[in-house]
N, C-alpha and C positions, 0 to 999 in steps of 0.2 A: 528529720530522719524517718519519721513514721510515713510521711508521704512518699519518700524515696523507696521505702520498703514495699509499700503498696503498689508503686509503679513497677518495681521489679517483679512482684508476684503476678501482676497483670500481664506483663510481657512474657514471663515464663509459661503462664498458663493459657495464653492466647490461642495457640494451636488446639488445645483441648476444647475450649469454648467453641471454636469454629467447627471442629469435628462433630460435636454434639448438635450444633445448629444444622449442620448438613445432614447428619444421619437421623436426627430427631429421636435419638436413643442413646442413653448413657452406656448401655451394654455394647451396642455396635461401635460407638466411638472408642470404648476401651479395647475392643478387639482390633480395631484399625491401628490404634496407637501402641498396642502391646502393654496396656496397663490393666489394673483391676477396676471393675466398676466403682468400687468405693473410692479409689484414688482419683478417678475422673470426677466423681461427685464432690469430693473434697476440693479439687482444683477449681471447679465452677463456683462453689460456695465462697472460696477465697476471693475470686474476682468480683463476685456480686457484693461481698462485704466491703471490698476496697472501693467499689463504685457507689455503693449505697443504694443500689436498685436491683430488683430481680430481673434477670435476663430470660429465665425460662419459667413457664407454668408447668408444674409437674402433677400428674395424677398416677394412679397405679397402672393405667393402661397407655398413657401417652406423654410425650414431652413436646411442648410447643414454645415458640418465642413469644415473649411479651412485646408490647409496643416499644419499650426501651431496648429490648433484645434485638428487634429488627433494626433499629437505628444503630446500635452498637456494631452489629455484624456488617451492615452496609458500609460503615466507616472503616472497620478493622480489616475486613477481608482484602480489599485492594492494597491497603497499607502493608499488610504482611506479605502479599504477593510481590509488591514492589521492593520490599526489603530483601526478600529471597533472591530476586533478580539481581539486585545490586551486589549482594554477597557472592553470588555466582560469578558475576563479572569480575569482582576482585580476585576470586580464586583462580579463574582462568587467566587473568592478566598476570598473576604471580607465576603461574605455571609456564606461561609463554607459548603453550601449544594451541594451535588452531583446531578446535574440535567443537562438536555440538551442532545444534540446529540453528540455521540462519534463514530467517523468513523475509522474503522480499515481496513487496506489493508493486506491481508494474502494469502499465497500460499495454494492451495487445500490440499497439503500433511499435513499441520498443523491442519486441521479441526479435525480429530479424535485424534490426538496426544495431542492437548492442547487447541485449540480455542473453541471447543464445551463445554468442562467442564468449561472453563473460562466464556463463555457467560451465562451458566446456573447459575454459582455462582454469577455473577454480577446482573443478573435479580432477583435472590432471595434476595440479600442484598441491592440493590440500584434500586428500581423499577422506580425511576424518571429519570434514565439515559436511553436514547434511544440508543441502540447499533446498528450500521449499519456495516455489515461485507461485504466487497467487495473482492471477490475471484480473485486473480491476480497472475499468475505464471511468469509474467515478472518482470523486475527490475524497477518498477515505482518510480518516485520521489514523495514521500508521501506529502512533503510540497507543491510542485508546484500543486499537484492535490487535495489539500484540505483535506487530511487525518490527523487525530490527531496522529495516531501511525500505526506501521506496524509490521509484524512478518516475520523474515528471518533467514537463517543460519547465524551464527556469523560472518563468513568471508565476508558476503555480506552486512553487516551493515556499513554505512558511519562513518568515524572517529569522525565527529562532532555531532553525535547523542548519546543520553543516551540509553544504552542497558541493559536489565534485562533478565537474563536467564529464559527460560520457561521449557526446557527439559534437561536431561543429554546429554552428547555426544551421537551421533547416529551412530550405526554401519550400513554400507551399505553392503548388502548381495545379493547373487545370489540364486534364488529359481526356482524350477520346480515341476511339479506334478508327482505322481506315474504313472499316465496314460502316460505322455510324456516319462518318463524314461523306460517304457516297450519297446519302440521302438527306444530309443536314449540312449546309455550308458552314465551315468553321466560323465561330464568332470572332468579330474584329474589335468590338467594344464591350464594355460591361453591360450595357443595355441590351446587347444581342442575346445575353444569357436567358432573357425572358422567352425567347423563341426556341429554346432547347430543352430536351429531356435531361435534367440534372439529377444525379443520384444523391438524394438527401442523406444527411447524417443526423441521427437522433442522439442528443447528448444524454449520457447516462446520469450525470449528476443532477441536472435541472429538468430533464425530460423534454426540453424544447428542441426545435430543429435548428441546427447550427447554420448561421449565416456566413457565407463565404467572405473571407477578408482579403482586401486588395489595397493597393496604393494607386491613387490617380492624381496626377499633378501635385504630388507631395502631400496629399491628404489621405487619411485612412478612410476606406469605404467598406461597409458591410452590406452584402447583397443577399436578399432573401430569394432563394432559387426554388423552382418547382419541378416536379417530375413525378412519374408513376411509381418510383422505387425509393424506399427509405430504408437505410440499414443503420446499425450501430457498431460497425466494424470497418475500419479503413481498408484492411486487406481484402475484405469481400467486395467493397466498393471498387477496388482496382480490378478484381476478377470480373465484375459485372461490366465495367467500362471496356475491358479487353474483349468481352463477348459482344460488344456493340450495343449495349443497353442504354448508353447515354454518357454524359460528361461526369467526371469525378474530380474532386478537389482533394489532393493528397500531398504528402511530403515527397519531394523529388527522389530521395534515396530508395523509397519503397518500390519505385517502378523503373529503376535504372535499367534492369534487364529488358523490360518491355519496350522502353524507349530506344534502347540500342538495337534491338532486333526489328523494330518498326511495327510491333503489334499495338502500340499506343503512340499517339502523337500529342505533342504539347501545343496548347493555344494560349493566347493572351499573355505572353511572357512579360510584356512591358508593364503589366499591372501586378506582378507577383510581389508577395511580401516574404520577409525572412524572419522566422521565429528564433527564439533564443537558443534552442537545442535542448537535448535531454540531459538531465542531471540525476546522479545518485544522491539521495539526501537521507539524513539520519540524525538522531539526537546526539548532542555533544557527549553525553555520558557513556555512550557505547563506542566512541571512537577509539578507545584504547584496548577494547576487547580483542584478543587474538584472532577470532573469526572475522571481525570487521577489518582488522589490519590485513588479513589474508585477502579479503575481497578487494581492498584498496590497492594492494600490490598487483592483483590481476588487472584492475582498471588501468594502472600505470603501464603494465606490459602491453596492453592493447591499444594504447594511445599512439597515433602516428608521430614520428620524430618531428621535432619543431624545426 
């Protein structure tokens, strides 16, 4: 029973300890929490007594964390934040109303393909949801960085995440402009790419130059291309290709308009590969939150009829 009581005291006073740790002041923590300094001091002493260690070194002029205090705060702060998030999810789920901040982590290439129409649909149907879109071409850990959901190619989604398809499979193609092809004969084979100005793509996550992926005679091929231009944005690569600066390797839907009007031409179609497509992914625990259910409802509305 004594251990249970000590645990209850620790949990009850945890926000007080964390506030003192953040402010480095009992008086400032008391002001923030609406308590008296003596009540704050008493709460900290109870936690220290229950743990059997001093968390703070106190002098008449300063308050600092002890080594044990640093370890305690490092463990307790994320735990309290996580508990708060879970309680908020339960509260919102009980209310059934889609409100609050919804943070998405998405690659730039997904913006025109799916994110922009999804954002417009969500804003139209659920105006109380505040959507924050963070554009990120790296492979960020969305949970660790505080995002509710992300958008990635299917093969890049972690196995423990819920994944919902946003686009059909995406064909990766090579394109160039008529202006470029007036002085550079279109490539007929993969080896011909060595004779061309190819607009390179610098991978954000690893920092290396992306090798273009193809299929040849049923085998996967990755070709290291060269050129005088390297970018880290597929949409800008399309713009450069349209301006006659070289060949670009892109998902076909990104350049549908340019292909239709003839400002870009496709080459090497027989070597193209098809990627899995873009997926919305998120942790299972958030799937019942009203704001996430609202987003999934909008995803379904934008899906083409089967």
